[in-house]
N, C-alpha and C positions, 0 to 999 in steps of 0.2 A: 092475807089480804082478802076482804069481802067482794072483790069486781073477778066476775068470769073473764074469759079470753075475747077478744074482738074491741069494736070502738064502743066508746062511751062517752058520756058528757058530764062535767059535773059545774055545777051552780058556783059561781064566788060572786057574792052580793049582787045577785042580778043578771051575772054575764056568766056565758057558755065558754066553757075550756074543753076542747076535745083534747081524747087520749086514748092509746090504744096498748092494749096486752097482750101478749103472746110468749110463747115457750112455757118452758119448766125449769126450776132450779133457783139458783140465790137471785135476787132482785137485781139487775142493772137497770138504772135509770137514763136515758138518752135525752141529754140536752140540747136541742136546736139552738141555732143563732136567735137570736130576738129581733133582726131588722126586716122580716118577713117573708123568708122560704119557706117555713112549716116543716113539720118532721117526713113528709114525702120525699123529701131527697133522700131518706135513711132508711126507709122502713125494709125494700127490699134488699137494700146493700148489705144493710147488718144483718138481715133474715139467719144467717149460719148461727149467730152468738144464739139463737132462740134453741139449738139443740141443748145448750147446756144451761142456758140462764133463762129467766122471768126477763123479757124485756118489755120495759114501759117506754112509750114516745109521746110525747105531747105538744101539742102546737100551741107555744107563746101566745100572748093574746093579740089579737091583729092578726095572726098569720092563719093558713090554713082553713079549718074549721073551728078556731076560735073567735071569741068577738072581741072587737075593739072596746076599750074603755070609751065612755060618752065622750072625756075629753082625750084625742090621742097624744097629745102633749104627756100624757100619764103614764105612757108606754117608756120604759126604762129598764135599768138592772134591777134596781130595787124593787119595782112590780112585779119582774119575772121571778124572781127570789122567793117574793111573797108567794106567787102563784104554784111554784113549785113546793114549799111547803105546806101550802094548803092541801094540792094534791098528795103529798106523804101523809099526812095525817088523816085524807078520806080513807086513803088502802091503808093506814095502819102500818106504815113502815116505819120500824125505830131504826132501823139499819140498811143500808142498801149500797152497792158501787154505783158511780154518778161516770158517765161519759161526756164529754161537751167537746164539740167540733167548731173552730173558728171563733166566732163572736160566741156560741155557746160555750166554749172553754174559757171565755173571758165570763159569763154568767156563772161556771160552776166555779172558778177558784172564788169568786165575791160569796157564793153559796156556803162552800167550804170555811171562808173565813166567819162568815157568821153563823154556821151551823155545824160546827166541824163533829158534833158527838153523832150526828145522822151518817159520816160517809165512812166508809169500812176501804173502799179503794177509789182513786180518783184517774181517769184516764184523761190527759189533755191532748188532744188530736189536733195537730197543724192551728194551735190555739191563738187566739189574738192576745196577746200582751197588754196593750193598753190603746191610745189614740195616735200618738206620734209613731210608732212602731210599725204600723202598717204603711204608713204614709214615706217612711224612711227605705222600707223595702221596694216599695215601689218605684220611687226617687231612681233606686238603684239598680232595678232589673226591668224597670220596662224599656229605656234605650236600646240593651242588647235584643230584647225581646223584638224590638220593631224591626231590626235589622235583620232577622229572620223570617224569610218567606212565606213560613206555616203560621206564625203569629204576628205579622206585620199589620193586617186590615183589623185584629182584636185589638193589638195595642193604641191603632190609630182612634179607635173608637173607645177604648178605657179612655185615653188622654183628654177626649171632649171635645167641644161643649156637647154636654148632655140637656136634654128636654125631657123631664122625669114630671110629667102633671099628673099621671094617672098610674094605675097598679099596671095596665097593660104596658105603657113607655117604659116601666121598669123591668118586667119580662122580657121586651124586646130587647134591652141593653144587656142583659144577662145571656140572652141567646146569642149575642153577638160575641161579645168577650169572653165568655166561656172556654174557648181555646187555650186561654192564658192559665186557667188554673190545671190543667193536663200535663203531664210529661211529654203523650203523645195527643198532640191536638185531632187528627184525625180516626182516632179510635173509636170503637164503639160505645165505648163508656162515657166519652163526651158527648156523642150524639144522644145519648141515653139522657145526659144529666139536660141538653138542651131541650127534649122534648118535655122531660118536666117542668121547667121554667116557661114552657109558651103555653103550658097546660093547666098549670098549677095557679092558686093565686098567690101571688105576690106582692107584700105590701109595702107601697112608697109612701104609708104614713108612718108604717114602724119605722122604717130607713131611716126618714128625718129625724124621729123622734130619738132613736136611740145616736144616732151620730150627733146630736145638739146633747146629748144627757152624757153620755158614756164618760166622759172625763171628770163624772163625779164619783166615780167608782173604781179609780185607778189601784191596781195591785201591786204593781213591780216593786214598790217599798216594803210589802207587808210580806212579798213570798216567803220571807224565813218564819212567819206566822204559822205557817202551812204545817202539817204535822202528820197529816193524812199520808198513809202509802201511795206514790203517786208515780204513773206512768206517762212518760213525756212523747210521742210519737210524732213524726215529722217527715214530708218529704222534702226530699233534697233540692227539687225544682220548683219549689213553692214560691210564687212571687211575690205573694203579699201575705201571709205567715210563714217566713223564710226560718231556715234553722237559726239565723242568730236570734229569733226572738225564742224559741224553743231550746237552746242554748241557754238564753238568761234564766230562762223559767226553771230549766233543771239544775243552773246553780244556786239560783235562789231557795229552791225547795228542798231542804235537808234531806239527803236520804233516797232521794228521785231518784227513777231509772230512765233512760231515753235509747231511744231507736230511730235510726234514720233511715227513711227508704229512697234506696239510689235512685230507681227508675219510677219515682213518681212526682205529681205535684201536690195541690191542694187537696186531692180525694186520696190517700193511698188505699183505701180499703177496695177501692175497683180496680186499682192499676196493678196493686199488688198482694191480691186479696190473701194467698197460702201464707205470705210470710206476717202479713196483719192480723190474720187471725190466729196463727199460732202464738203470735207475741201477749197478743191481748188475753186468748185461754189461759196460757200458762200464767200470766200475773194476776189474774181474777181467780185462778184455782189455788194459789200458793197465797 
């Protein structure tokens, strides 16, 4: 791999893609969601993996330090896959492990379906299975959360109406609804995530583009085609990518393993780090 540690940019048809290389050992590529949050949500929380692996993060186009295409409507799972492929070719990676969280898991499954030969291990972390499934989860989980004083305000805001005319509007919305994503909404982990979404670039254009195009990349009926070694991880209290989605992924990918974190929401590496990292490292080392 010709690139040194640290942050770098890759030119893809005149568009800058930011990526970061850290750690040593076999390569683990981290796929962030494509809807605008960027890799900053993950780099500190997953840093423990750098002790055993060369961890590569990148900002999907339109997120963080990566440029948007000239037409924001071009941001979709297909273009994220093309960028990941371009990054891997630039780094001369023929085979690597891939972890995708939430919408990043949706991208990762699509990537493996297109480039199975490049992925040695696939980790799907509170992964989004499609477009109907998160809506079904929220329809089921939000009423109960709204009755819990710890989550009531966030649930009310999540239910709308929403004003999303700018990146700042999206950042503020995420800040206010983030308690829903945690088992303990009053934890320091939740507060850290809130600080990140208020300080980082969160792209409303990327969110709009992906929400409009995700239906073109549905994978539920294709899961049996994934033959890569797969680990499915999910927080028991994830309200939007629930264990129901994780079980469907696990049942669809032959030979996959599944681990449920009983005291976690959407970000189990922050709420149950010891169990999270032991499971991930054991899977990747075998």
